[in-house]
PDB file of N, H, CA, C and O in Angstrom:
ATOM      1  N   MET A   1       8.371  14.271   6.542  1.00  0.00           N
ATOM      2  CA  MET A   1       8.585  13.141   7.430  1.00  0.00           C
ATOM      3  C   MET A   1       7.507  12.089   7.196  1.00  0.00           C
ATOM      4  O   MET A   1       6.319  12.408   7.144  1.00  0.00           O
ATOM      5  N   LEU A   2       7.915  10.870   7.060  1.00  0.00           N
ATOM      6  H   LEU A   2       8.879  10.611   7.102  1.00  0.00           H
ATOM      7  CA  LEU A   2       7.005   9.757   6.842  1.00  0.00           C
ATOM      8  C   LEU A   2       6.203   9.497   8.104  1.00  0.00           C
ATOM      9  O   LEU A   2       6.758   9.424   9.200  1.00  0.00           O
ATOM     10  N   ARG A   3       4.882   9.357   7.943  1.00  0.00           N
ATOM     11  H   ARG A   3       4.430   9.417   7.052  1.00  0.00           H
ATOM     12  CA  ARG A   3       4.030   9.103   9.100  1.00  0.00           C
ATOM     13  C   ARG A   3       2.978   8.070   8.739  1.00  0.00           C
ATOM     14  O   ARG A   3       2.724   7.808   7.563  1.00  0.00           O
ATOM     15  N   GLN A   4       2.373   7.491   9.756  1.00  0.00           N
ATOM     16  H   GLN A   4       2.579   7.704  10.711  1.00  0.00           H
ATOM     17  CA  GLN A   4       1.278   6.556   9.549  1.00  0.00           C
ATOM     18  C   GLN A   4       0.010   7.372   9.310  1.00  0.00           C
ATOM     19  O   GLN A   4      -0.295   8.262  10.105  1.00  0.00           O
ATOM     20  N   PRO A   5      -0.738   7.097   8.242  1.00  0.00           N
ATOM     21  CA  PRO A   5      -1.944   7.879   7.970  1.00  0.00           C
ATOM     22  C   PRO A   5      -3.026   7.633   9.022  1.00  0.00           C
ATOM     23  O   PRO A   5      -3.219   6.510   9.487  1.00  0.00           O
ATOM     24  N   THR A   6      -3.724   8.709   9.383  1.00  0.00           N
ATOM     25  H   THR A   6      -3.567   9.621   9.005  1.00  0.00           H
ATOM     26  CA  THR A   6      -4.825   8.603  10.337  1.00  0.00           C
ATOM     27  C   THR A   6      -6.056   8.018   9.649  1.00  0.00           C
ATOM     28  O   THR A   6      -6.074   7.844   8.431  1.00  0.00           O
ATOM     29  N   ILE A   7      -7.066   7.722  10.430  1.00  0.00           N
ATOM     30  H   ILE A   7      -7.052   7.863  11.420  1.00  0.00           H
ATOM     31  CA  ILE A   7      -8.329   7.235   9.865  1.00  0.00           C
ATOM     32  C   ILE A   7      -8.914   8.290   8.943  1.00  0.00           C
ATOM     33  O   ILE A   7      -9.437   7.966   7.877  1.00  0.00           O
ATOM     34  N   ALA A   8      -8.827   9.557   9.349  1.00  0.00           N
ATOM     35  H   ALA A   8      -8.401   9.821  10.215  1.00  0.00           H
ATOM     36  CA  ALA A   8      -9.339  10.648   8.502  1.00  0.00           C
ATOM     37  C   ALA A   8      -8.563  10.718   7.185  1.00  0.00           C
ATOM     38  O   ALA A   8      -9.160  10.899   6.123  1.00  0.00           O
ATOM     39  N   ASP A   9      -7.234  10.576   7.250  1.00  0.00           N
ATOM     40  H   ASP A   9      -6.750  10.429   8.112  1.00  0.00           H
ATOM     41  CA  ASP A   9      -6.410  10.571   6.031  1.00  0.00           C
ATOM     42  C   ASP A   9      -6.844   9.442   5.109  1.00  0.00           C
ATOM     43  O   ASP A   9      -7.015   9.638   3.906  1.00  0.00           O
ATOM     44  N   ARG A  10      -7.018   8.270   5.683  1.00  0.00           N
ATOM     45  H   ARG A  10      -6.878   8.111   6.660  1.00  0.00           H
ATOM     46  CA  ARG A  10      -7.394   7.092   4.897  1.00  0.00           C
ATOM     47  C   ARG A  10      -8.758   7.257   4.237  1.00  0.00           C
ATOM     48  O   ARG A  10      -8.980   6.783   3.123  1.00  0.00           O
ATOM     49  N   SER A  11      -9.665   7.932   4.931  1.00  0.00           N
ATOM     50  H   SER A  11      -9.485   8.317   5.836  1.00  0.00           H
ATOM     51  CA  SER A  11     -11.019   8.100   4.377  1.00  0.00           C
ATOM     52  C   SER A  11     -11.035   9.004   3.144  1.00  0.00           C
ATOM     53  O   SER A  11     -11.966   8.953   2.340  1.00  0.00           O
ATOM     54  N   ARG A  12     -10.006   9.823   3.004  1.00  0.00           N
ATOM     55  H   ARG A  12      -9.250   9.864   3.657  1.00  0.00           H
ATOM     56  CA  ARG A  12      -9.932  10.739   1.856  1.00  0.00           C
ATOM     57  C   ARG A  12      -9.228  10.122   0.644  1.00  0.00           C
ATOM     58  O   ARG A  12      -9.136  10.749  -0.412  1.00  0.00           O
ATOM     59  N   VAL A  13      -8.740   8.907   0.801  1.00  0.00           N
ATOM     60  H   VAL A  13      -8.815   8.398   1.659  1.00  0.00           H
ATOM     61  CA  VAL A  13      -8.010   8.244  -0.275  1.00  0.00           C
ATOM     62  C   VAL A  13      -8.784   7.007  -0.717  1.00  0.00           C
ATOM     63  O   VAL A  13      -9.044   6.106   0.081  1.00  0.00           O
ATOM     64  N   THR A  14      -9.149   6.973  -1.999  1.00  0.00           N
ATOM     65  H   THR A  14      -8.939   7.705  -2.647  1.00  0.00           H
ATOM     66  CA  THR A  14      -9.844   5.791  -2.506  1.00  0.00           C
ATOM     67  C   THR A  14      -8.887   4.605  -2.484  1.00  0.00           C
ATOM     68  O   THR A  14      -7.677   4.756  -2.653  1.00  0.00           O
ATOM     69  N   SER A  15      -9.453   3.438  -2.274  1.00  0.00           N
ATOM     70  H   SER A  15     -10.436   3.315  -2.136  1.00  0.00           H
ATOM     71  CA  SER A  15      -8.604   2.264  -2.186  1.00  0.00           C
ATOM     72  C   SER A  15      -9.290   1.042  -2.778  1.00  0.00           C
ATOM     73  O   SER A  15     -10.494   1.033  -3.034  1.00  0.00           O
ATOM     74  N   ASP A  16      -8.496   0.039  -2.979  1.00  0.00           N
ATOM     75  H   ASP A  16      -7.518   0.047  -2.770  1.00  0.00           H
ATOM     76  CA  ASP A  16      -8.934  -1.263  -3.455  1.00  0.00           C
ATOM     77  C   ASP A  16      -8.365  -2.282  -2.471  1.00  0.00           C
ATOM     78  O   ASP A  16      -7.539  -1.936  -1.626  1.00  0.00           O
ATOM     79  N   THR A  17      -8.792  -3.501  -2.574  1.00  0.00           N
ATOM     80  H   THR A  17      -9.462  -3.782  -3.260  1.00  0.00           H
ATOM     81  CA  THR A  17      -8.239  -4.537  -1.710  1.00  0.00           C
ATOM     82  C   THR A  17      -7.587  -5.619  -2.553  1.00  0.00           C
ATOM     83  O   THR A  17      -7.927  -5.818  -3.719  1.00  0.00           O
ATOM     84  N   HIS A  18      -6.655  -6.301  -1.941  1.00  0.00           N
ATOM     85  H   HIS A  18      -6.379  -6.139  -0.994  1.00  0.00           H
ATOM     86  CA  HIS A  18      -5.964  -7.400  -2.607  1.00  0.00           C
ATOM     87  C   HIS A  18      -5.756  -8.510  -1.589  1.00  0.00           C
ATOM     88  O   HIS A  18      -5.226  -8.267  -0.504  1.00  0.00           O
ATOM     89  N   LEU A  19      -6.162  -9.709  -1.924  1.00  0.00           N
ATOM     90  H   LEU A  19      -6.592  -9.907  -2.805  1.00  0.00           H
ATOM     91  CA  LEU A  19      -5.938 -10.879  -1.087  1.00  0.00           C
ATOM     92  C   LEU A  19      -4.544 -11.416  -1.374  1.00  0.00           C
ATOM     93  O   LEU A  19      -4.270 -11.890  -2.477  1.00  0.00           O
ATOM     94  N   TRP A  20      -3.660 -11.341  -0.379  1.00  0.00           N
ATOM     95  H   TRP A  20      -3.882 -10.956   0.517  1.00  0.00           H
ATOM     96  CA  TRP A  20      -2.270 -11.756  -0.542  1.00  0.00           C
ATOM     97  C   TRP A  20      -2.210 -13.260  -0.755  1.00  0.00           C
ATOM     98  O   TRP A  20      -2.746 -14.034   0.038  1.00  0.00           O
ATOM     99  N   SER A  21      -1.563 -13.658  -1.820  1.00  0.00           N
ATOM    100  H   SER A  21      -1.128 -13.030  -2.465  1.00  0.00           H
ATOM    101  CA  SER A  21      -1.444 -15.064  -2.180  1.00  0.00           C
ATOM    102  C   SER A  21       0.032 -15.446  -2.295  1.00  0.00           C
ATOM    103  O   SER A  21       0.898 -14.589  -2.467  1.00  0.00           O
ATOM    104  N   TYR A  22       0.295 -16.736  -2.197  1.00  0.00           N
ATOM    105  H   TYR A  22      -0.409 -17.432  -2.057  1.00  0.00           H
ATOM    106  CA  TYR A  22       1.651 -17.237  -2.343  1.00  0.00           C
ATOM    107  C   TYR A  22       2.233 -16.738  -3.675  1.00  0.00           C
ATOM    108  O   TYR A  22       1.597 -16.867  -4.721  1.00  0.00           O
ATOM    109  N   GLY A  23       3.418 -16.180  -3.630  1.00  0.00           N
ATOM    110  H   GLY A  23       3.935 -16.074  -2.781  1.00  0.00           H
ATOM    111  CA  GLY A  23       4.078 -15.690  -4.836  1.00  0.00           C
ATOM    112  C   GLY A  23       3.843 -14.214  -5.122  1.00  0.00           C
ATOM    113  O   GLY A  23       4.495 -13.651  -6.001  1.00  0.00           O
ATOM    114  N   ASP A  24       2.921 -13.571  -4.396  1.00  0.00           N
ATOM    115  H   ASP A  24       2.392 -14.028  -3.682  1.00  0.00           H
ATOM    116  CA  ASP A  24       2.689 -12.137  -4.607  1.00  0.00           C
ATOM    117  C   ASP A  24       3.930 -11.341  -4.222  1.00  0.00           C
ATOM    118  O   ASP A  24       4.717 -11.754  -3.371  1.00  0.00           O
ATOM    119  N   ARG A  25       4.083 -10.203  -4.863  1.00  0.00           N
ATOM    120  H   ARG A  25       3.444  -9.867  -5.555  1.00  0.00           H
ATOM    121  CA  ARG A  25       5.184  -9.292  -4.570  1.00  0.00           C
ATOM    122  C   ARG A  25       4.632  -7.867  -4.499  1.00  0.00           C
ATOM    123  O   ARG A  25       3.774  -7.484  -5.294  1.00  0.00           O
ATOM    124  N   LEU A  26       5.130  -7.095  -3.544  1.00  0.00           N
ATOM    125  H   LEU A  26       5.827  -7.406  -2.898  1.00  0.00           H
ATOM    126  CA  LEU A  26       4.674  -5.708  -3.398  1.00  0.00           C
ATOM    127  C   LEU A  26       5.023  -4.887  -4.629  1.00  0.00           C
ATOM    128  O   LEU A  26       4.229  -4.051  -5.058  1.00  0.00           O
ATOM    129  N   TYR A  27       6.190  -5.111  -5.198  1.00  0.00           N
ATOM    130  H   TYR A  27       6.836  -5.790  -4.850  1.00  0.00           H
ATOM    131  CA  TYR A  27       6.572  -4.334  -6.378  1.00  0.00           C
ATOM    132  C   TYR A  27       5.657  -4.631  -7.573  1.00  0.00           C
ATOM    133  O   TYR A  27       5.423  -3.755  -8.406  1.00  0.00           O
ATOM    134  N   THR A  28       5.148  -5.847  -7.657  1.00  0.00           N
ATOM    135  H   THR A  28       5.339  -6.558  -6.980  1.00  0.00           H
ATOM    136  CA  THR A  28       4.217  -6.186  -8.737  1.00  0.00           C
ATOM    137  C   THR A  28       2.894  -5.460  -8.541  1.00  0.00           C
ATOM    138  O   THR A  28       2.320  -4.939  -9.497  1.00  0.00           O
ATOM    139  N   LEU A  29       2.408  -5.425  -7.300  1.00  0.00           N
ATOM    140  H   LEU A  29       2.874  -5.849  -6.524  1.00  0.00           H
ATOM    141  CA  LEU A  29       1.175  -4.685  -7.010  1.00  0.00           C
ATOM    142  C   LEU A  29       1.359  -3.199  -7.314  1.00  0.00           C
ATOM    143  O   LEU A  29       0.481  -2.567  -7.902  1.00  0.00           O
ATOM    144  N   ALA A  30       2.497  -2.650  -6.913  1.00  0.00           N
ATOM    145  H   ALA A  30       3.210  -3.163  -6.435  1.00  0.00           H
ATOM    146  CA  ALA A  30       2.756  -1.231  -7.180  1.00  0.00           C
ATOM    147  C   ALA A  30       2.788  -0.953  -8.675  1.00  0.00           C
ATOM    148  O   ALA A  30       2.261   0.062  -9.129  1.00  0.00           O
ATOM    149  N   ASN A  31       3.391  -1.832  -9.429  1.00  0.00           N
ATOM    150  H   ASN A  31       3.819  -2.656  -9.059  1.00  0.00           H
ATOM    151  CA  ASN A  31       3.431  -1.657 -10.875  1.00  0.00           C
ATOM    152  C   ASN A  31       2.027  -1.729 -11.475  1.00  0.00           C
ATOM    153  O   ASN A  31       1.695  -0.970 -12.385  1.00  0.00           O
ATOM    154  N   THR A  32       1.210  -2.641 -10.961  1.00  0.00           N
ATOM    155  H   THR A  32       1.480  -3.257 -10.222  1.00  0.00           H
ATOM    156  CA  THR A  32      -0.161  -2.792 -11.454  1.00  0.00           C
ATOM    157  C   THR A  32      -1.001  -1.552 -11.137  1.00  0.00           C
ATOM    158  O   THR A  32      -1.699  -1.040 -12.013  1.00  0.00           O
ATOM    159  N   TYR A  33      -0.941  -1.073  -9.908  1.00  0.00           N
ATOM    160  H   TYR A  33      -0.374  -1.489  -9.197  1.00  0.00           H
ATOM    161  CA  TYR A  33      -1.798   0.038  -9.479  1.00  0.00           C
ATOM    162  C   TYR A  33      -1.258   1.416  -9.842  1.00  0.00           C
ATOM    163  O   TYR A  33      -2.037   2.333 -10.105  1.00  0.00           O
ATOM    164  N   TYR A  34       0.065   1.575  -9.860  1.00  0.00           N
ATOM    165  H   TYR A  34       0.697   0.830  -9.646  1.00  0.00           H
ATOM    166  CA  TYR A  34       0.665   2.896 -10.064  1.00  0.00           C
ATOM    167  C   TYR A  34       1.494   3.013 -11.336  1.00  0.00           C
ATOM    168  O   TYR A  34       1.912   4.108 -11.712  1.00  0.00           O
ATOM    169  N   GLY A  35       1.729   1.886 -11.994  1.00  0.00           N
ATOM    170  H   GLY A  35       1.389   0.997 -11.689  1.00  0.00           H
ATOM    171  CA  GLY A  35       2.576   1.923 -13.182  1.00  0.00           C
ATOM    172  C   GLY A  35       4.038   2.134 -12.838  1.00  0.00           C
ATOM    173  O   GLY A  35       4.839   2.489 -13.703  1.00  0.00           O
ATOM    174  N   ASP A  36       4.390   1.917 -11.573  1.00  0.00           N
ATOM    175  H   ASP A  36       3.740   1.629 -10.870  1.00  0.00           H
ATOM    176  CA  ASP A  36       5.765   2.146 -11.135  1.00  0.00           C
ATOM    177  C   ASP A  36       6.056   1.242  -9.930  1.00  0.00           C
ATOM    178  O   ASP A  36       5.523   1.459  -8.842  1.00  0.00           O
ATOM    179  N   ALA A  37       6.888   0.253 -10.128  1.00  0.00           N
ATOM    180  H   ALA A  37       7.321   0.077 -11.012  1.00  0.00           H
ATOM    181  CA  ALA A  37       7.213  -0.718  -9.084  1.00  0.00           C
ATOM    182  C   ALA A  37       7.931  -0.083  -7.896  1.00  0.00           C
ATOM    183  O   ALA A  37       7.947  -0.651  -6.804  1.00  0.00           O
ATOM    184  N   ARG A  38       8.527   1.097  -8.104  1.00  0.00           N
ATOM    185  H   ARG A  38       8.514   1.559  -8.991  1.00  0.00           H
ATOM    186  CA  ARG A  38       9.264   1.748  -7.015  1.00  0.00           C
ATOM    187  C   ARG A  38       8.367   2.185  -5.863  1.00  0.00           C
ATOM    188  O   ARG A  38       8.865   2.489  -4.780  1.00  0.00           O
ATOM    189  N   TYR A  39       7.056   2.222  -6.076  1.00  0.00           N
ATOM    190  H   TYR A  39       6.652   1.975  -6.956  1.00  0.00           H
ATOM    191  CA  TYR A  39       6.125   2.624  -5.014  1.00  0.00           C
ATOM    192  C   TYR A  39       5.655   1.448  -4.168  1.00  0.00           C
ATOM    193  O   TYR A  39       4.635   1.558  -3.487  1.00  0.00           O
ATOM    194  N   TRP A  40       6.371   0.326  -4.195  1.00  0.00           N
ATOM    195  H   TRP A  40       7.199   0.237  -4.748  1.00  0.00           H
ATOM    196  CA  TRP A  40       6.003  -0.837  -3.379  1.00  0.00           C
ATOM    197  C   TRP A  40       5.908  -0.475  -1.908  1.00  0.00           C
ATOM    198  O   TRP A  40       5.061  -1.000  -1.185  1.00  0.00           O
ATOM    199  N   TRP A  41       6.774   0.419  -1.469  1.00  0.00           N
ATOM    200  H   TRP A  41       7.461   0.846  -2.057  1.00  0.00           H
ATOM    201  CA  TRP A  41       6.845   0.794  -0.064  1.00  0.00           C
ATOM    202  C   TRP A  41       5.580   1.508   0.406  1.00  0.00           C
ATOM    203  O   TRP A  41       5.255   1.452   1.592  1.00  0.00           O
ATOM    204  N   VAL A  42       4.853   2.183  -0.499  1.00  0.00           N
ATOM    205  H   VAL A  42       5.116   2.229  -1.462  1.00  0.00           H
ATOM    206  CA  VAL A  42       3.600   2.854  -0.128  1.00  0.00           C
ATOM    207  C   VAL A  42       2.590   1.810   0.339  1.00  0.00           C
ATOM    208  O   VAL A  42       1.933   1.987   1.365  1.00  0.00           O
ATOM    209  N   ILE A  43       2.471   0.733  -0.414  1.00  0.00           N
ATOM    210  H   ILE A  43       3.004   0.590  -1.248  1.00  0.00           H
ATOM    211  CA  ILE A  43       1.544  -0.343  -0.051  1.00  0.00           C
ATOM    212  C   ILE A  43       1.985  -0.983   1.268  1.00  0.00           C
ATOM    213  O   ILE A  43       1.157  -1.252   2.138  1.00  0.00           O
ATOM    214  N   ALA A  44       3.272  -1.221   1.412  1.00  0.00           N
ATOM    215  H   ALA A  44       3.945  -1.002   0.705  1.00  0.00           H
ATOM    216  CA  ALA A  44       3.798  -1.824   2.642  1.00  0.00           C
ATOM    217  C   ALA A  44       3.514  -0.933   3.854  1.00  0.00           C
ATOM    218  O   ALA A  44       2.999  -1.405   4.867  1.00  0.00           O
ATOM    219  N   TRP A  45       3.846   0.341   3.748  1.00  0.00           N
ATOM    220  H   TRP A  45       4.265   0.724   2.924  1.00  0.00           H
ATOM    221  CA  TRP A  45       3.670   1.275   4.861  1.00  0.00           C
ATOM    222  C   TRP A  45       2.192   1.467   5.171  1.00  0.00           C
ATOM    223  O   TRP A  45       1.808   1.507   6.340  1.00  0.00           O
ATOM    224  N   TRP A  46       1.362   1.584   4.147  1.00  0.00           N
ATOM    225  H   TRP A  46       1.674   1.551   3.197  1.00  0.00           H
ATOM    226  CA  TRP A  46      -0.075   1.799   4.323  1.00  0.00           C
ATOM    227  C   TRP A  46      -0.701   0.671   5.141  1.00  0.00           C
ATOM    228  O   TRP A  46      -1.630   0.889   5.918  1.00  0.00           O
ATOM    229  N   ASN A  47      -0.178  -0.527   4.952  1.00  0.00           N
ATOM    230  H   ASN A  47       0.576  -0.704   4.320  1.00  0.00           H
ATOM    231  CA  ASN A  47      -0.727  -1.699   5.623  1.00  0.00           C
ATOM    232  C   ASN A  47       0.049  -2.124   6.871  1.00  0.00           C
ATOM    233  O   ASN A  47      -0.358  -3.054   7.567  1.00  0.00           O
ATOM    234  N   GLY A  48       1.150  -1.454   7.154  1.00  0.00           N
ATOM    235  H   GLY A  48       1.481  -0.698   6.589  1.00  0.00           H
ATOM    236  CA  GLY A  48       1.917  -1.747   8.359  1.00  0.00           C
ATOM    237  C   GLY A  48       2.787  -2.986   8.272  1.00  0.00           C
ATOM    238  O   GLY A  48       3.081  -3.616   9.288  1.00  0.00           O
ATOM    239  N   TYR A  49       3.199  -3.340   7.063  1.00  0.00           N
ATOM    240  H   TYR A  49       2.961  -2.828   6.238  1.00  0.00           H
ATOM    241  CA  TYR A  49       4.085  -4.492   6.875  1.00  0.00           C
ATOM    242  C   TYR A  49       5.419  -4.010   6.321  1.00  0.00           C
ATOM    243  O   TYR A  49       5.478  -3.535   5.187  1.00  0.00           O
ATOM    244  N   PRO A  50       6.484  -4.123   7.097  1.00  0.00           N
ATOM    245  CA  PRO A  50       7.772  -3.617   6.624  1.00  0.00           C
ATOM    246  C   PRO A  50       8.357  -4.394   5.441  1.00  0.00           C
ATOM    247  O   PRO A  50       9.071  -3.827   4.615  1.00  0.00           O
ATOM    248  N   THR A  51       8.056  -5.680   5.364  1.00  0.00           N
ATOM    249  H   THR A  51       7.476  -6.141   6.035  1.00  0.00           H
ATOM    250  CA  THR A  51       8.572  -6.473   4.249  1.00  0.00           C
ATOM    251  C   THR A  51       7.511  -7.485   3.810  1.00  0.00           C
ATOM    252  O   THR A  51       6.538  -7.735   4.521  1.00  0.00           O
ATOM    253  N   GLU A  52       7.719  -8.048   2.645  1.00  0.00           N
ATOM    254  H   GLU A  52       8.510  -7.844   2.068  1.00  0.00           H
ATOM    255  CA  GLU A  52       6.797  -9.071   2.134  1.00  0.00           C
ATOM    256  C   GLU A  52       6.764 -10.293   3.033  1.00  0.00           C
ATOM    257  O   GLU A  52       5.723 -10.937   3.164  1.00  0.00           O
ATOM    258  N   SER A  53       7.881 -10.617   3.648  1.00  0.00           N
ATOM    259  H   SER A  53       8.726 -10.094   3.541  1.00  0.00           H
ATOM    260  CA  SER A  53       7.922 -11.812   4.496  1.00  0.00           C
ATOM    261  C   SER A  53       7.050 -11.664   5.739  1.00  0.00           C
ATOM    262  O   SER A  53       6.758 -12.656   6.407  1.00  0.00           O
ATOM    263  N   ASP A  54       6.631 -10.441   6.059  1.00  0.00           N
ATOM    264  H   ASP A  54       6.869  -9.635   5.516  1.00  0.00           H
ATOM    265  CA  ASP A  54       5.747 -10.202   7.198  1.00  0.00           C
ATOM    266  C   ASP A  54       4.272 -10.399   6.845  1.00  0.00           C
ATOM    267  O   ASP A  54       3.420 -10.397   7.734  1.00  0.00           O
ATOM    268  N   ILE A  55       3.965 -10.568   5.564  1.00  0.00           N
ATOM    269  H   ILE A  55       4.657 -10.569   4.842  1.00  0.00           H
ATOM    270  CA  ILE A  55       2.582 -10.699   5.120  1.00  0.00           C
ATOM    271  C   ILE A  55       2.245 -12.174   4.954  1.00  0.00           C
ATOM    272  O   ILE A  55       2.878 -12.877   4.165  1.00  0.00           O
ATOM    273  N   ALA A  56       1.265 -12.633   5.685  1.00  0.00           N
ATOM    274  H   ALA A  56       0.751 -12.062   6.326  1.00  0.00           H
ATOM    275  CA  ALA A  56       0.856 -14.035   5.601  1.00  0.00           C
ATOM    276  C   ALA A  56      -0.121 -14.242   4.446  1.00  0.00           C
ATOM    277  O   ALA A  56      -0.902 -13.351   4.114  1.00  0.00           O
ATOM    278  N   THR A  57      -0.068 -15.403   3.853  1.00  0.00           N
ATOM    279  H   THR A  57       0.567 -16.127   4.123  1.00  0.00           H
ATOM    280  CA  THR A  57      -1.036 -15.758   2.816  1.00  0.00           C
ATOM    281  C   THR A  57      -2.442 -15.620   3.401  1.00  0.00           C
ATOM    282  O   THR A  57      -2.713 -16.079   4.511  1.00  0.00           O
ATOM    283  N   GLY A  58      -3.327 -14.985   2.639  1.00  0.00           N
ATOM    284  H   GLY A  58      -3.107 -14.612   1.738  1.00  0.00           H
ATOM    285  CA  GLY A  58      -4.704 -14.792   3.078  1.00  0.00           C
ATOM    286  C   GLY A  58      -4.991 -13.438   3.686  1.00  0.00           C
ATOM    287  O   GLY A  58      -6.150 -13.107   3.937  1.00  0.00           O
ATOM    288  N   VAL A  59      -3.948 -12.639   3.931  1.00  0.00           N
ATOM    289  H   VAL A  59      -3.006 -12.907   3.727  1.00  0.00           H
ATOM    290  CA  VAL A  59      -4.141 -11.292   4.461  1.00  0.00           C
ATOM    291  C   VAL A  59      -4.741 -10.412   3.362  1.00  0.00           C
ATOM    292  O   VAL A  59      -4.334 -10.491   2.203  1.00  0.00           O
ATOM    293  N   VAL A  60      -5.705  -9.580   3.735  1.00  0.00           N
ATOM    294  H   VAL A  60      -6.036  -9.516   4.677  1.00  0.00           H
ATOM    295  CA  VAL A  60      -6.295  -8.637   2.786  1.00  0.00           C
ATOM    296  C   VAL A  60      -5.578  -7.304   2.948  1.00  0.00           C
ATOM    297  O   VAL A  60      -5.640  -6.680   4.007  1.00  0.00           O
ATOM    298  N   LEU A  61      -4.902  -6.876   1.895  1.00  0.00           N
ATOM    299  H   LEU A  61      -4.852  -7.383   1.034  1.00  0.00           H
ATOM    300  CA  LEU A  61      -4.204  -5.591   1.887  1.00  0.00           C
ATOM    301  C   LEU A  61      -5.117  -4.511   1.340  1.00  0.00           C
ATOM    302  O   LEU A  61      -5.932  -4.757   0.451  1.00  0.00           O
ATOM    303  N   THR A  62      -4.971  -3.318   1.880  1.00  0.00           N
ATOM    304  H   THR A  62      -4.309  -3.118   2.602  1.00  0.00           H
ATOM    305  CA  THR A  62      -5.650  -2.147   1.340  1.00  0.00           C
ATOM    306  C   THR A  62      -4.657  -1.434   0.433  1.00  0.00           C
ATOM    307  O   THR A  62      -3.549  -1.099   0.852  1.00  0.00           O
ATOM    308  N   ILE A  63      -5.061  -1.205  -0.805  1.00  0.00           N
ATOM    309  H   ILE A  63      -5.962  -1.477  -1.145  1.00  0.00           H
ATOM    310  CA  ILE A  63      -4.192  -0.546  -1.776  1.00  0.00           C
ATOM    311  C   ILE A  63      -4.756   0.839  -2.072  1.00  0.00           C
ATOM    312  O   ILE A  63      -5.811   0.943  -2.697  1.00  0.00           O
ATOM    313  N   PRO A  64      -4.085   1.904  -1.641  1.00  0.00           N
ATOM    314  CA  PRO A  64      -4.552   3.241  -2.007  1.00  0.00           C
ATOM    315  C   PRO A  64      -4.406   3.402  -3.525  1.00  0.00           C
ATOM    316  O   PRO A  64      -3.320   3.197  -4.068  1.00  0.00           O
ATOM    317  N   THR A  65      -5.486   3.765  -4.203  1.00  0.00           N
ATOM    318  H   THR A  65      -6.367   3.932  -3.762  1.00  0.00           H
ATOM    319  CA  THR A  65      -5.440   3.775  -5.665  1.00  0.00           C
ATOM    320  C   THR A  65      -4.952   5.096  -6.260  1.00  0.00           C
ATOM    321  O   THR A  65      -4.565   5.130  -7.428  1.00  0.00           O
ATOM    322  N   ASN A  66      -4.961   6.162  -5.502  1.00  0.00           N
ATOM    323  H   ASN A  66      -5.276   6.134  -4.553  1.00  0.00           H
ATOM    324  CA  ASN A  66      -4.459   7.444  -5.989  1.00  0.00           C
ATOM    325  C   ASN A  66      -3.119   7.706  -5.315  1.00  0.00           C
ATOM    326  O   ASN A  66      -3.074   8.078  -4.142  1.00  0.00           O
ATOM    327  N   ILE A  67      -2.041   7.515  -6.043  1.00  0.00           N
ATOM    328  H   ILE A  67      -2.077   7.213  -6.995  1.00  0.00           H
ATOM    329  CA  ILE A  67      -0.710   7.601  -5.455  1.00  0.00           C
ATOM    330  C   ILE A  67      -0.407   9.001  -4.918  1.00  0.00           C
ATOM    331  O   ILE A  67       0.255   9.123  -3.887  1.00  0.00           O
ATOM    332  N   GLU A  68      -0.868  10.050  -5.581  1.00  0.00           N
ATOM    333  H   GLU A  68      -1.405   9.951  -6.418  1.00  0.00           H
ATOM    334  CA  GLU A  68      -0.602  11.412  -5.113  1.00  0.00           C
ATOM    335  C   GLU A  68      -1.257  11.649  -3.742  1.00  0.00           C
ATOM    336  O   GLU A  68      -0.624  12.192  -2.836  1.00  0.00           O
ATOM    337  N   LYS A  69      -2.519  11.241  -3.595  1.00  0.00           N
ATOM    338  H   LYS A  69      -3.033  10.799  -4.330  1.00  0.00           H
ATOM    339  CA  LYS A  69      -3.202  11.418  -2.311  1.00  0.00           C
ATOM    340  C   LYS A  69      -2.597  10.523  -1.237  1.00  0.00           C
ATOM    341  O   LYS A  69      -2.510  10.919  -0.075  1.00  0.00           O
ATOM    342  N   ALA A  70      -2.182   9.323  -1.616  1.00  0.00           N
ATOM    343  H   ALA A  70      -2.253   9.001  -2.560  1.00  0.00           H
ATOM    344  CA  ALA A  70      -1.556   8.419  -0.658  1.00  0.00           C
ATOM    345  C   ALA A  70      -0.242   9.016  -0.141  1.00  0.00           C
ATOM    346  O   ALA A  70       0.020   8.996   1.062  1.00  0.00           O
ATOM    347  N   LEU A  71       0.566   9.538  -1.036  1.00  0.00           N
ATOM    348  H   LEU A  71       0.353   9.555  -2.013  1.00  0.00           H
ATOM    349  CA  LEU A  71       1.838  10.154  -0.633  1.00  0.00           C
ATOM    350  C   LEU A  71       1.594  11.347   0.284  1.00  0.00           C
ATOM    351  O   LEU A  71       2.322  11.539   1.258  1.00  0.00           O
ATOM    352  N   LYS A  72       0.587  12.141  -0.017  1.00  0.00           N
ATOM    353  H   LYS A  72      -0.004  11.985  -0.808  1.00  0.00           H
ATOM    354  CA  LYS A  72       0.255  13.286   0.838  1.00  0.00           C
ATOM    355  C   LYS A  72      -0.161  12.797   2.234  1.00  0.00           C
ATOM    356  O   LYS A  72       0.259  13.365   3.242  1.00  0.00           O
ATOM    357  N   ALA A  73      -0.983  11.747   2.289  1.00  0.00           N
ATOM    358  H   ALA A  73      -1.324  11.286   1.471  1.00  0.00           H
ATOM    359  CA  ALA A  73      -1.420  11.196   3.578  1.00  0.00           C
ATOM    360  C   ALA A  73      -0.250  10.637   4.373  1.00  0.00           C
ATOM    361  O   ALA A  73      -0.288  10.609   5.603  1.00  0.00           O
ATOM    362  N   LEU A  74       0.791  10.190   3.674  1.00  0.00           N
ATOM    363  H   LEU A  74       0.822  10.212   2.675  1.00  0.00           H
ATOM    364  CA  LEU A  74       1.985   9.647   4.331  1.00  0.00           C
ATOM    365  C   LEU A  74       2.985  10.724   4.724  1.00  0.00           C
ATOM    366  O   LEU A  74       4.022  10.430   5.320  1.00  0.00           O
ATOM    367  N   GLY A  75       2.672  11.973   4.389  1.00  0.00           N
ATOM    368  H   GLY A  75       1.830  12.212   3.905  1.00  0.00           H
ATOM    369  CA  GLY A  75       3.538  13.078   4.790  1.00  0.00           C
ATOM    370  C   GLY A  75       4.474  13.602   3.724  1.00  0.00           C
ATOM    371  O   GLY A  75       5.387  14.369   4.027  1.00  0.00           O
ATOM    372  N   PHE A  76       4.264  13.201   2.470  1.00  0.00           N
ATOM    373  H   PHE A  76       3.522  12.577   2.224  1.00  0.00           H
ATOM    374  CA  PHE A  76       5.108  13.689   1.371  1.00  0.00           C
ATOM    375  C   PHE A  76       4.477  14.854   0.682  1.00  0.00           C
ATOM    376  O   PHE A  76       5.047  15.393  -0.267  1.00  0.00           O
TER     377      PHE A  76
END
């Protein structure tokens, strides 16, 4: 079951940050960080944004850099 990661879960997953800019796409970030655009939803869920249109320019996103640990923290 998909769940929101706790603070403890988040502390166990290394992450990077990304400043959301006009024209950014979640699938592009997923491809850059994970080599697979299909994991766009991990970045969205991790940051609490259901869609790209919910992310305002200038928002700093947290990108979990280890996809296996991120998926585990999300309940997979």
